[in-house]
Phi, psi and omega in degrees: 000323180297320179294320179296314180296318178296319179296315179297320179297316179296317179295318180296317178295319179297315179296321178295318179291324177293325183266008185300323178295319181290327184283323190254358176253148181297311179247039183293136176200161177283139177288154181291140180256007180281145181297320184290348177264358183263113184295323181296320179289321177297322179297327179275356179085018180267128182237163177285162185295331179293317178294321178295320179294318180298317179293321180293320178294321179295322180277354179077023182247017179276124181246000000 
């Protein structure tokens, strides 16, 4: 039982620390982790695999 309570406490603290931005900011939210939402990667010409697959199928080069 002691191990279970300790585990729940550690998980609760972790969740609170992960959500701290959302809790204390007016419009707090997690930034998107998707490649297509990252301006720096788009600038370098890096796309997500779904977009690459879609372009390859359109060009007839999907194998």
